[in-house]
C-alpha positions as CSV (number, residue, x, y, z in Angstrom):
1,G,0.3,-0.2,0.0
2,T,0.9,3.8,-0.2
3,Y,1.2,5.5,3.0
4,V,1.3,9.4,3.6
5,R,1.9,11.7,6.5
6,K,1.8,15.5,7.0
7,P,5.0,16.9,8.3
8,G,5.2,17.2,11.9
9,N,2.1,14.9,12.5
10,P,2.5,11.4,13.7
11,Q,-0.5,10.4,12.3
12,T,-0.1,8.1,9.1
13,W,-2.8,7.4,6.4
14,L,-3.2,4.4,4.0
15,V,-4.4,6.0,0.8
16,S,-5.3,4.7,-2.7
17,G,-3.7,5.3,-5.8
18,D,-0.1,5.7,-6.7
19,I,1.8,9.0,-6.0
20,D,3.9,10.1,-8.8
21,A,6.5,12.4,-7.2
22,P,9.6,13.1,-9.6
23,P,12.5,14.1,-7.5
24,D,14.0,16.5,-10.1
25,V,12.5,20.0,-10.2
26,R,11.4,19.6,-14.0
27,G,9.0,16.9,-12.9
28,W,6.8,19.3,-10.9
29,A,7.8,23.0,-11.8
30,Q,6.5,24.8,-14.9
31,K,9.6,24.5,-17.1
32,S,9.3,27.8,-19.1
33,I,10.9,30.9,-17.6
34,F,9.5,32.7,-20.6
35,E,9.1,32.5,-24.2
36,I,8.8,35.2,-26.8
37,P,7.9,34.2,-30.5
38,K,10.7,35.1,-32.7
39,E,8.2,36.8,-34.7
40,D,7.6,39.3,-31.8
41,V,11.3,40.1,-31.2
42,A,12.8,43.4,-31.9
43,E,16.1,43.7,-30.5
44,I,18.6,41.7,-28.4
45,R,21.2,43.2,-26.4
46,I,24.1,41.6,-24.7
47,V,26.2,43.9,-22.4
48,H,29.5,41.9,-21.0
49,P,31.6,43.3,-18.3
50,G,33.6,46.3,-19.3
51,N,30.6,47.5,-21.5
52,E,31.3,45.6,-24.4
53,E,28.0,45.4,-26.3
54,V,26.3,43.5,-28.8
55,R,23.0,44.4,-30.5
56,I,21.0,42.5,-32.8
57,V,18.2,44.2,-34.2
58,R,15.2,43.1,-36.6
59,G,15.2,44.9,-39.8
60,E,19.1,45.4,-40.1
61,G,19.1,42.5,-42.6
62,E,20.0,43.3,-45.9
63,G,16.7,43.6,-48.1
64,D,14.5,41.9,-45.7
65,V,12.7,43.7,-43.1
66,S,11.9,40.5,-40.9
67,A,15.9,39.7,-40.9
68,F,18.1,40.4,-37.9
69,G,21.4,42.4,-38.1
70,L,24.1,43.6,-36.1
71,L,24.2,47.3,-35.2
72,D,27.2,49.4,-34.8
73,L,29.8,47.1,-36.9
74,P,33.4,48.2,-37.1
75,E,34.1,49.3,-40.7
76,G,34.8,46.7,-43.2
77,A,33.6,43.8,-40.8
78,T,31.4,40.9,-42.2
79,L,29.1,38.8,-40.6
80,K,30.8,35.2,-40.3
81,Q,29.2,32.3,-42.1
82,D,28.1,30.6,-39.2
83,A,26.3,33.5,-37.3
84,D,22.7,32.7,-37.7
85,L,21.3,35.7,-36.0
86,A,17.6,34.7,-36.3
87,F,18.7,31.3,-34.5
88,M,20.3,33.1,-32.0
89,A,17.4,35.4,-31.5
90,T,15.1,32.5,-31.1
91,A,17.1,30.7,-28.7
92,I,17.7,33.6,-26.4
93,A,13.8,34.6,-26.5
94,Q,12.9,31.1,-25.1
95,L,14.2,30.1,-21.7
96,E,13.6,26.6,-19.9
97,L,14.7,25.8,-16.4
98,W,16.6,22.8,-15.4
99,D,16.8,23.6,-11.7
100,V,15.9,26.6,-9.5
101,N,17.1,28.0,-6.2
102,K,16.7,31.1,-3.9
103,I,19.1,34.0,-5.2
104,A,20.7,34.1,-1.8
105,Q,21.9,30.6,-2.1
106,I,24.0,31.1,-5.4
107,K,27.5,32.7,-5.2
108,A,27.0,35.3,-7.8
109,V,29.7,37.2,-9.6
110,A,29.8,41.0,-9.1
111,D,29.8,41.8,-12.8
112,P,27.4,39.5,-14.6
113,V,26.7,39.3,-18.5
114,V,23.3,40.9,-18.9
115,A,21.1,40.2,-21.7
116,T,17.9,42.2,-22.6
117,I,15.3,40.8,-25.0
118,I,13.0,43.4,-26.4
119,A,9.7,42.6,-27.8
120,K,7.8,44.9,-30.5
121,D,5.4,45.9,-27.8
122,G,7.8,47.1,-25.7
123,L,8.2,44.3,-23.1
124,K,11.7,44.1,-21.9
125,I,13.1,40.9,-20.2
126,T,16.4,41.0,-18.5
127,V,18.4,38.1,-18.1
128,K,21.8,38.0,-16.0
129,I,24.1,35.4,-16.0
130,V,25.1,35.3,-12.2
131,A,27.1,32.1,-11.9
132,S,28.9,29.7,-14.1
133,E,30.9,26.8,-12.7
134,G,31.5,23.9,-15.1
135,E,28.3,22.8,-16.6
136,D,26.3,24.7,-14.3
137,H,25.0,28.0,-15.2
138,W,22.6,30.2,-13.2
139,V,20.4,33.2,-14.3
140,T,18.0,35.5,-12.9
141,V,15.1,37.1,-14.9
142,S,12.9,40.3,-14.7
143,A,10.6,42.2,-16.7
144,E,9.6,45.7,-17.6
145,G,7.7,47.5,-20.0
146,P,5.0,50.2,-20.8
147,Q,1.4,50.0,-19.2
148,S,0.1,48.1,-22.4
149,A,2.6,45.3,-21.5
150,K,1.8,45.1,-17.6
151,E,0.2,41.9,-17.6
152,A,3.1,40.1,-19.3
153,V,5.5,42.1,-16.9
154,D,3.5,41.2,-13.6
155,K,3.3,37.6,-14.8
156,I,7.0,37.2,-15.6
157,N,7.9,39.0,-12.2
158,Q,5.7,37.3,-9.9
159,K,7.2,33.9,-11.2
160,T,10.9,35.0,-11.0
161,A,11.2,37.4,-8.2
162,G,13.9,36.2,-5.4
163,W,14.9,32.9,-7.8
164,A,17.8,31.9,-9.8
165,Y,17.5,29.2,-12.5
166,K,19.7,26.9,-13.8
167,V,20.0,26.5,-17.7
168,L,21.5,24.6,-20.3
169,T,25.0,25.2,-21.5
170,F,24.1,25.6,-25.0
171,K,21.5,28.2,-24.1
172,V,23.8,30.1,-22.3
173,S,26.3,29.9,-25.0
174,H,24.1,32.4,-27.0
175,F,23.9,35.0,-24.1
176,Q,27.8,35.2,-24.1
177,K,28.4,35.9,-27.6
178,R,30.7,38.7,-28.4
179,L,31.1,40.8,-31.3
180,S,34.3,38.7,-32.0
181,D,32.4,35.6,-32.1
182,L,30.0,36.9,-35.0
183,I,32.0,38.9,-37.3
184,D,35.0,38.9,-39.2
185,L,37.4,41.7,-39.4
186,P,39.2,42.9,-42.6
187,E,42.8,42.0,-42.7
188,P,44.9,45.0,-41.7
189,K,46.9,46.9,-44.7
190,P,50.5,46.3,-44.5
191,E,52.2,49.5,-43.8
192,P,53.9,51.3,-46.5
193,E,57.7,50.8,-46.6
194,P,59.6,54.1,-46.0
195,D,61.0,56.0,-48.6
196,D,64.8,56.0,-48.5
197,G,65.2,58.7,-51.1
198,S,67.2,56.2,-53.5
């Protein structure tokens, strides 16, 4: 049989039916932290320690208003062949948890990588990579936006306030992209040899 007991109460009850209580968090918690459809993403900003910034913006792609492109490229820079900005935007705009803990229980870094996802309606979701050790990456999530996005903002903040989430390594890799990971710079031109007058 199956027996249950309330914590702190010595009374034990014989119950009918089976209890499915998986030990991992994903078995009982809502796995999706947030999800913005790719077509609703307007911009993604990634700020690294030292204020190095990557900005991926819809409409910056060549000849296609639905494409994503990079802002503030150095002169002569070109996008790397394997830099799929649309895939990157989709990956960043959808985040699932693999574990959860109180923020106070996480040994957070002082200067985290910060990614902001901006939707067309003005909703802004901020993801901070507060800890990375081996395969474990922990993030915090918060939202803000105009009055028109208040319902979505409140829903996210009520869920995420005070919590840190462990996310998959491949997801974190998108949040950690630097400009050098996405572009190729032109080869520097050789300095002209000095004229010796001969």
